[in-house]
C-alpha positions, 0 to 999 in steps of 0.5 A: 491533494487528498485521496483515498487508498485501498488499504484493507486487509482483504485487498477489496476496494470496499475498505478505505483509509483516508490519506494525503500524498506527501511526495511521489516519484520514480525510482532508478528501476522505473517504478512509481512510488509515493509517500503518504500521511494517514491518521495512523502515521506515515505510509508509502506505496510502490507500483512496479512495472511488472504489475506488482504493488506494495503498501506500507501503512501508518498502522504497521500493516502491509499489503503486497500484490505480486501482479500475478494474482497472489497477495500477502497482507500483514496485519498490525499485530503481525498475523500474515494472510496470503491469497 
């Protein structure tokens, strides 16, 4: 199944990178996750019961939303941006 994910640095839905979900499940804490294949490499996404979520992208960037209005984006070059 092909889909598009919100993987932009600003966390806004206007920035999309195509990906294909390659696996999914629920971990022992009851949190959902999926593994993804992107043009830039393998990626994964966690969605936690507390409303937080995390993306690790194929280009070595990450995005974490703490579920309480705060977020952190780490760019491929290592620069960190917090909201």
